[in-house]
MIDOSE-1310 file (N, C-alpha, C; in nm, 2 decimals, decimal comma, always signed):
residues 194
mlig	+0,08/-0,13/+0,02/-0,01/+0,00/+0,00/+0,08/+0,12/+0,01; +0,04/+0,23/-0,08/+0,12/+0,36/-0,07/+0,05/+0,44/+0,02; +0,12/+0,49/+0,11/+0,07/+0,58/+0,22/+0,14/+0,72/+0,23; +0,06/+0,82/+0,23/+0,12/+0,95/+0,22/+0,15/+1,02/+0,35
ygrv	+0,25/+1,10/+0,37/+0,28/+1,18/+0,47/+0,33/+1,28/+0,46; +0,27/+1,41/+0,53/+0,33/+1,53/+0,50/+0,29/+1,60/+0,64; +0,36/+1,72/+0,65/+0,35/+1,82/+0,76/+0,35/+1,95/+0,70; +0,24/+2,03/+0,75/+0,25/+2,19/+0,71/+0,26/+2,26/+0,85
sttn	+0,32/+2,39/+0,83/+0,33/+2,45/+0,97/+0,19/+2,50/+1,02; +0,17/+2,54/+1,14/+0,07/+2,59/+1,17/+0,04/+2,72/+1,12; +0,15/+2,79/+1,06/+0,12/+2,92/+0,98/+0,09/+2,92/+0,87; +0,09/+2,80/+0,78/+0,06/+2,78/+0,66/-0,09/+2,82/+0,62
redd	-0,12/+2,85/+0,52/-0,27/+2,86/+0,48/-0,33/+2,73/+0,45; -0,47/+2,72/+0,44/-0,53/+2,60/+0,41/-0,50/+2,57/+0,26; -0,44/+2,64/+0,18/-0,43/+2,62/+0,05/-0,31/+2,52/+0,03; -0,19/+2,55/+0,14/-0,09/+2,48/+0,14/-0,11/+2,34/+0,19
leal	-0,20/+2,31/+0,26/-0,25/+2,20/+0,32/-0,33/+2,13/+0,20; -0,41/+2,19/+0,13/-0,49/+2,12/+0,03/-0,38/+2,08/-0,10; -0,27/+2,17/-0,12/-0,19/+2,13/-0,23/-0,11/+2,01/-0,19; -0,08/+2,00/-0,05/-0,02/+1,88/-0,02/-0,08/+1,76/-0,03
eqdl	-0,21/+1,77/+0,02/-0,31/+1,64/+0,00/-0,31/+1,62/-0,16; -0,34/+1,70/-0,24/-0,35/+1,68/-0,40/-0,23/+1,60/-0,45; -0,10/+1,65/-0,41/+0,02/+1,61/-0,46/+0,05/+1,46/-0,42; +0,00/+1,42/-0,29/+0,00/+1,32/-0,23/-0,11/+1,20/-0,32
raag	-0,20/+1,25/-0,33/-0,33/+1,18/-0,39/-0,28/+1,15/-0,54; -0,22/+1,25/-0,61/-0,18/+1,23/-0,77/-0,09/+1,14/-0,75; +0,00/+1,12/-0,65/+0,12/+1,01/-0,65/+0,06/+0,88/-0,62; -0,07/+0,85/-0,60/-0,14/+0,74/-0,59/-0,16/+0,68/-0,44
cekl	-0,13/+0,78/-0,36/-0,13/+0,73/-0,20/-0,29/+0,68/-0,20; -0,30/+0,58/-0,11/-0,43/+0,56/-0,08/-0,48/+0,59/+0,05; -0,39/+0,63/+0,15/-0,40/+0,65/+0,28/-0,33/+0,79/+0,31; -0,40/+0,89/+0,37/-0,30/+1,01/+0,40/-0,28/+1,04/+0,54
fidk	-0,18/+1,08/+0,59/-0,15/+1,12/+0,73/-0,09/+1,27/+0,71; -0,16/+1,37/+0,78/-0,10/+1,50/+0,75/-0,11/+1,55/+0,91; +0,00/+1,61/+0,93/+0,01/+1,68/+1,06/+0,02/+1,84/+1,03; -0,05/+1,90/+1,11/-0,07/+2,05/+1,12/+0,02/+2,10/+1,23
vssv	+0,14/+2,10/+1,22/+0,22/+2,15/+1,34/+0,34/+2,20/+1,31; +0,40/+2,29/+1,41/+0,53/+2,35/+1,37/+0,64/+2,25/+1,37; +0,76/+2,29/+1,32/+0,87/+2,19/+1,30/+0,92/+2,14/+1,45; +0,88/+2,20/+1,53/+0,93/+2,15/+1,69/+0,81/+2,07/+1,75
grrr	+0,70/+2,07/+1,72/+0,59/+2,02/+1,77/+0,57/+1,87/+1,75; +0,48/+1,81/+1,84/+0,48/+1,65/+1,84/+0,40/+1,62/+1,73; +0,44/+1,52/+1,62/+0,38/+1,51/+1,51/+0,31/+1,36/+1,53; +0,18/+1,38/+1,58/+0,09/+1,25/+1,61/+0,06/+1,18/+1,48
qlea	+0,05/+1,25/+1,39/+0,02/+1,19/+1,23/+0,13/+1,08/+1,20; +0,25/+1,13/+1,21/+0,37/+1,06/+1,20/+0,38/+0,93/+1,28; +0,35/+0,93/+1,39/+0,34/+0,84/+1,50/+0,24/+0,73/+1,43; +0,13/+0,77/+1,39/+0,02/+0,69/+1,33/+0,08/+0,63/+1,20
vfes	+0,16/+0,71/+1,13/+0,22/+0,59/+1,02/+0,29/+0,49/+1,07; +0,38/+0,50/+1,17/+0,47/+0,39/+1,21/+0,36/+0,28/+1,26; +0,26/+0,33/+1,33/+0,18/+0,23/+1,39/+0,08/+0,14/+1,29; +0,05/+0,20/+1,16/-0,03/+0,13/+1,07/+0,04/+0,09/+0,95
vreg	+0,16/+0,10/+0,93/+0,24/+0,03/+0,82/+0,27/-0,09/+0,85; +0,25/-0,17/+0,73/+0,32/-0,31/+0,73/+0,41/-0,36/+0,64; +0,46/-0,45/+0,63/+0,58/-0,49/+0,57/+0,54/-0,51/+0,41; +0,62/-0,44/+0,33/+0,60/-0,42/+0,18/+0,52/-0,29/+0,16
diva	+0,46/-0,20/+0,25/+0,42/-0,08/+0,23/+0,53/+0,03/+0,18; +0,48/+0,12/+0,12/+0,56/+0,24/+0,07/+0,50/+0,37/+0,14; +0,58/+0,44/+0,23/+0,56/+0,56/+0,26/+0,60/+0,68/+0,17; +0,51/+0,78/+0,13/+0,55/+0,87/+0,04/+0,56/+1,02/+0,10
atrl	+0,64/+1,09/+0,08/+0,65/+1,22/+0,14/+0,68/+1,32/+0,00; +0,63/+1,44/+0,00/+0,63/+1,50/-0,13/+0,79/+1,58/-0,12; +0,81/+1,60/+0,01/+0,96/+1,68/+0,01/+1,02/+1,63/+0,13; +1,14/+1,66/+0,16/+1,22/+1,62/+0,30/+1,17/+1,70/+0,40
drla	+1,17/+1,84/+0,36/+1,15/+1,94/+0,48/+0,97/+1,90/+0,53; +0,91/+1,85/+0,45/+0,76/+1,82/+0,48/+0,77/+1,67/+0,57; +0,88/+1,61/+0,58/+0,89/+1,50/+0,65/+0,97/+1,50/+0,78; +1,09/+1,54/+0,76/+1,19/+1,55/+0,86/+1,26/+1,67/+0,93
ksla	+1,26/+1,70/+1,03/+1,31/+1,81/+1,08/+1,47/+1,83/+1,08; +1,54/+1,74/+1,08/+1,68/+1,74/+1,07/+1,74/+1,62/+1,01; +1,86/+1,60/+0,96/+1,93/+1,49/+0,93/+1,93/+1,38/+1,03; +1,93/+1,40/+1,14/+1,92/+1,29/+1,26/+1,79/+1,27/+1,24
dllt	+1,68/+1,33/+1,24/+1,52/+1,30/+1,25/+1,51/+1,21/+1,11; +1,55/+1,24/+1,01/+1,54/+1,18/+0,90/+1,59/+1,02/+0,89; +1,71/+1,02/+0,94/+1,79/+0,88/+0,96/+1,69/+0,78/+1,05; +1,64/+0,88/+1,16/+1,55/+0,80/+1,24/+1,43/+0,74/+1,18
ivar	+1,37/+0,81/+1,11/+1,23/+0,77/+1,06/+1,27/+0,67/+0,95; +1,37/+0,67/+0,87/+1,42/+0,58/+0,77/+1,45/+0,45/+0,86; +1,53/+0,46/+0,98/+1,55/+0,33/+1,03/+1,42/+0,28/+1,11; +1,34/+0,34/+1,14/+1,20/+0,29/+1,18/+1,13/+0,24/+1,09
leak	+1,12/+0,29/+0,98/+1,04/+0,21/+0,87/+1,10/+0,08/+0,81; +1,27/+0,10/+0,82/+1,33/-0,03/+0,76/+1,31/-0,14/+0,85; +1,28/-0,11/+0,99/+1,27/-0,21/+1,07/+1,16/-0,29/+1,06; +1,04/-0,22/+0,99/+0,93/-0,28/+0,97/+0,92/-0,32/+0,82
kvvl	+1,04/-0,32/+0,76/+1,06/-0,34/+0,60/+0,96/-0,27/+0,52; +0,96/-0,14/+0,56/+0,88/-0,03/+0,47/+0,97/+0,05/+0,41; +0,96/+0,08/+0,27/+1,02/+0,19/+0,20/+0,97/+0,31/+0,23; +1,05/+0,42/+0,21/+1,02/+0,57/+0,21/+1,06/+0,60/+0,08
rvlt	+0,95/+0,67/+0,03/+0,98/+0,73/-0,11/+0,95/+0,89/-0,09; +1,07/+0,97/-0,15/+1,06/+1,10/-0,14/+1,00/+1,15/-0,30; +0,90/+1,20/-0,32/+0,87/+1,26/-0,44/+0,92/+1,36/-0,53; +0,97/+1,47/-0,44/+1,00/+1,59/-0,52/+1,12/+1,61/-0,45
mpgc	+1,24/+1,61/-0,57/+1,37/+1,61/-0,52/+1,44/+1,71/-0,64; +1,48/+1,82/-0,58/+1,53/+1,92/-0,70/+1,62/+1,84/-0,78; +1,60/+1,84/-0,92/+1,67/+1,78/-1,03/+1,69/+1,64/-1,03; +1,61/+1,56/-0,94/+1,61/+1,43/-0,93/+1,48/+1,36/-0,96
ppld	+1,47/+1,22/-1,02/+1,36/+1,16/-1,00/+1,32/+1,12/-0,87; +1,20/+1,07/-0,82/+1,16/+1,02/-0,68/+1,27/+0,93/-0,65; +1,31/+0,95/-0,49/+1,40/+0,87/-0,43/+1,33/+0,78/-0,34; +1,37/+0,65/-0,33/+1,31/+0,56/-0,22/+1,45/+0,49/-0,14
tgta	+1,40/+0,42/-0,05/+1,51/+0,38/+0,04/+1,49/+0,19/+0,00; +1,41/+0,18/-0,10/+1,42/+0,07/-0,15/+1,56/+0,03/-0,22; +1,62/+0,10/-0,25/+1,75/+0,08/-0,31/+1,88/+0,16/-0,22; +2,00/+0,10/-0,23/+2,09/+0,15/-0,16/+2,16/+0,28/-0,22
igtl	+2,14/+0,30/-0,35/+2,16/+0,42/-0,41/+2,05/+0,52/-0,36; +1,94/+0,49/-0,34/+1,84/+0,59/-0,29/+1,85/+0,64/-0,16; +1,88/+0,52/-0,06/+1,94/+0,56/+0,07/+2,04/+0,64/+0,11; +2,14/+0,62/+0,00/+2,26/+0,71/+0,02/+2,22/+0,85/-0,03
tlav	+2,15/+0,86/-0,12/+2,11/+0,99/-0,19/+2,03/+1,08/-0,09; +1,94/+1,01/-0,02/+1,86/+1,07/+0,08/+1,95/+1,12/+0,19; +2,04/+1,06/+0,23/+2,12/+1,09/+0,34/+2,22/+1,21/+0,29; +2,26/+1,20/+0,19/+2,34/+1,30/+0,14/+2,26/+1,44/+0,13
igav	+2,16/+1,43/+0,06/+2,07/+1,53/+0,06/+2,02/+1,59/+0,17; +1,97/+1,50/+0,27/+1,93/+1,55/+0,40/+2,07/+1,63/+0,46; +2,19/+1,56/+0,48/+2,29/+1,64/+0,54/+2,32/+1,78/+0,48; +2,31/+1,77/+0,35/+2,32/+1,92/+0,26/+2,22/+2,01/+0,30
gefe	+2,09/+1,96/+0,31/+1,99/+2,04/+0,36/+2,02/+2,11/+0,52; +2,05/+2,01/+0,58/+2,09/+2,09/+0,74/+2,19/+2,16/+0,74; +2,32/+2,15/+0,66/+2,42/+2,22/+0,65/+2,36/+2,35/+0,60; +2,29/+2,37/+0,49/+2,23/+2,50/+0,45/+2,16/+2,57/+0,56
remm	+2,06/+2,49/+0,63/+1,99/+2,56/+0,74/+2,07/+2,61/+0,86; +2,19/+2,53/+0,90/+2,27/+2,58/+1,00/+2,34/+2,71/+0,93; +2,39/+2,70/+0,82/+2,46/+2,82/+0,76/+2,38/+2,96/+0,75; +2,24/+2,94/+0,73/+2,15/+3,03/+0,72/+2,12/+3,08/+0,85
lerq	+2,11/+3,01/+0,97/+2,13/+3,05/+1,10/+2,22/+3,12/+1,15; +2,34/+3,07/+1,11/+2,46/+3,15/+1,17/+2,49/+3,28/+1,09; +2,44/+3,30/+0,96/+2,42/+3,42/+0,90/+2,33/+3,51/+0,96; +2,21/+3,46/+1,02/+2,13/+3,55/+1,10/+2,16/+3,61/+1,24
reat	+2,24/+3,49/+1,30/+2,31/+3,54/+1,43/+2,41/+3,64/+1,41; +2,49/+3,64/+1,28/+2,59/+3,74/+1,26/+2,54/+3,87/+1,24; +2,44/+3,87/+1,17/+2,37/+3,98/+1,12/+2,29/+4,05/+1,25; +2,23/+3,97/+1,34/+2,18/+4,04/+1,44/+2,29/+4,08/+1,55
aktr	+2,40/+4,03/+1,57/+2,50/+4,07/+1,65/+2,57/+4,19/+1,58; +2,58/+4,21/+1,45/+2,63/+4,33/+1,39/+2,53/+4,45/+1,40; +2,42/+4,42/+1,38/+2,30/+4,53/+1,42/+2,31/+4,58/+1,56; +2,32/+4,50/+1,67/+2,31/+4,54/+1,80/+2,44/+4,62/+1,82
rerk	+2,57/+4,58/+1,77/+2,69/+4,65/+1,78/+2,67/+4,77/+1,74; +2,62/+4,79/+1,60/+2,60/+4,93/+1,53/+2,52/+5,02/+1,62; +2,42/+4,95/+1,68/+2,31/+5,05/+1,75/+2,39/+5,10/+1,88; +2,48/+5,04/+1,96/+2,54/+5,07/+2,06/+2,65/+5,18/+2,02
skgr	+2,72/+5,18/+1,92/+2,82/+5,25/+1,87/+2,75/+5,40/+1,80; +2,64/+5,39/+1,77/+2,58/+5,50/+1,70/+2,48/+5,58/+1,81; +2,46/+5,54/+1,92/+2,40/+5,59/+2,01/+2,44/+5,76/+2,06; +2,35/+5,82/+2,08/+2,40/+5,97/+2,12/+2,46/+5,98/+2,24
ppta	+2,56/+6,07/+2,26/+2,64/+6,08/+2,37/+2,53/+6,12/+2,50; +2,57/+6,11/+2,61/+2,47/+6,14/+2,71/+2,45/+6,29/+2,72; +2,36/+6,34/+2,78/+2,34/+6,50/+2,77/+2,45/+6,57/+2,84; +2,50/+6,52/+2,97/+2,59/+6,59/+3,06/+2,70/+6,62/+2,97
qrha	+2,77/+6,46/+2,91/+2,89/+6,48/+2,82/+2,87/+6,60/+2,73; +2,75/+6,61/+2,66/+2,76/+6,73/+2,55/+2,77/+6,86/+2,61; +2,75/+6,87/+2,74/+2,77/+7,01/+2,82/+2,89/+7,02/+2,90; +2,97/+6,93/+2,88/+3,10/+6,89/+2,97/+3,19/+7,04/+2,96
aeik	+3,22/+7,08/+2,84/+3,31/+7,19/+2,86/+3,21/+7,32/+2,92; +3,10/+7,33/+2,89/+3,03/+7,46/+2,96/+3,02/+7,41/+3,12; +2,99/+7,31/+3,16/+2,99/+7,29/+3,31/+3,10/+7,31/+3,36; +3,25/+7,27/+3,30/+3,36/+7,31/+3,37/+3,39/+7,46/+3,39
rldn	+3,35/+7,54/+3,26/+3,38/+7,68/+3,25/+3,29/+7,74/+3,38; +3,17/+7,69/+3,37/+3,09/+7,76/+3,49/+3,15/+7,74/+3,63; +3,19/+7,60/+3,66/+3,26/+7,57/+3,77/+3,34/+7,65/+3,78; +3,45/+7,67/+3,69/+3,57/+7,75/+3,73/+3,54/+7,90/+3,73
egmk	+3,41/+7,92/+3,70/+3,37/+8,08/+3,72/+3,32/+8,10/+3,88; +3,31/+7,98/+3,94/+3,25/+7,97/+4,09/+3,09/+7,95/+4,09; +3,03/+7,93/+3,98/+2,90/+7,88/+4,01/+2,88/+7,73/+4,06; +2,78/+7,74/+4,15/+2,75/+7,60/+4,24/+2,68/+7,50/+4,13
psdi	+2,71/+7,38/+4,16/+2,67/+7,27/+4,07/+2,51/+7,28/+4,05; +2,43/+7,31/+4,17/+2,30/+7,31/+4,13/+2,24/+7,42/+4,06; +2,31/+7,53/+4,06/+2,31/+7,64/+3,97/+2,32/+7,63/+3,81; +2,44/+7,55/+3,79/+2,49/+7,49/+3,67/+2,36/+7,42/+3,60
atrl	+2,33/+7,30/+3,68/+2,23/+7,23/+3,64/+2,10/+7,30/+3,59; +2,06/+7,39/+3,67/+1,94/+7,46/+3,61/+1,96/+7,55/+3,52; +2,06/+7,60/+3,49/+2,10/+7,69/+3,36/+2,10/+7,61/+3,27; +2,16/+7,49/+3,27/+2,17/+7,41/+3,14/+2,06/+7,30/+3,12
gigr	+1,96/+7,28/+3,22/+1,85/+7,22/+3,21/+1,88/+7,08/+3,21; +1,99/+7,03/+3,27/+2,03/+6,91/+3,33/+2,02/+6,88/+3,47; +2,05/+6,74/+3,50/+2,03/+6,67/+3,64/+2,14/+6,75/+3,71; +2,14/+6,75/+3,84/+2,25/+6,81/+3,93/+2,35/+6,69/+3,95
ssvy	+2,29/+6,55/+3,94/+2,39/+6,48/+3,96/+2,50/+6,45/+3,82; +2,42/+6,50/+3,72/+2,51/+6,48/+3,59/+2,61/+6,59/+3,63; +2,59/+6,70/+3,68/+2,69/+6,80/+3,68/+2,80/+6,76/+3,77; +2,75/+6,68/+3,87/+2,86/+6,63/+3,97/+2,95/+6,52/+3,92
rvla	+2,87/+6,44/+3,83/+2,96/+6,33/+3,75/+3,07/+6,39/+3,66; +3,00/+6,50/+3,59/+3,11/+6,56/+3,49/+3,23/+6,62/+3,57; +3,22/+6,69/+3,67/+3,32/+6,75/+3,77/+3,40/+6,64/+3,83; +3,34/+6,53/+3,88/+3,42/+6,42/+3,93/+3,53/+6,36/+3,83
eetg	+3,47/+6,36/+3,70/+3,55/+6,29/+3,59/+3,65/+6,39/+3,58; +3,64/+6,53/+3,60/+3,76/+6,61/+3,57/+3,86/+6,61/+3,68; +3,83/+6,59/+3,81/+3,89/+6,56/+3,91/+3,97/+6,45/+3,92; +3,92/+6,36/+3,87/+3,95/+6,20/+3,89/+3,94/+6,15/+4,02
nggv	+3,88/+6,22/+4,11/+3,87/+6,17/+4,25/+3,74/+6,11/+4,30; +3,66/+6,12/+4,19/+3,51/+6,04/+4,22/+3,44/+6,14/+4,31; +3,47/+6,26/+4,34/+3,39/+6,34/+4,42/+3,36/+6,47/+4,35; +3,33/+6,58/+4,42/+3,31/+6,71/+4,38/+3,43/+6,78/+4,35
aa	+3,44/+6,86/+4,25/+3,57/+6,93/+4,23/+3,59/+7,05/+4,34; +3,69/+7,05/+4,40/+3,72/+7,14/+4,50/+3,74/+7,29/+4,47
């Protein structure tokens, strides 16, 4: 018996679900098991496939990403099916005819393609992490200087003229603690300038 399995994300539209079902039926699948779950969710329908298959059956999936979450997951699925003497067939492989685990070359090709797919995904995630880190670094370096630092020269001049820190703060429209901080940096003693 030819059994179809597929997974669509919870964010996919109903059109995607219908298209997946149509593709599996067009391939001749007599029974369909479809999970509508995110890639990290529990796939109850996949478990139902393992429970319902019998020796000699073929499980068809339209694409690898509609079947397995990772290379390790793909190899686990293949091993579970092979233990029941069931063949896995992937219908749509870029530039290839459908592949199945009923042949040694099919098993090897699926493993290689699965490994390449996982590598591509990891590279994409790494590029995303690098871009995020770069954006964060740029945001930190492009921030405006603190208000008190922009007025540092004026604070020092008014202090040298004998104006009190609270009067300097009022005149410049900044906090008194900011004035004390600028004056402390100038003296280097952590306190108010003498």
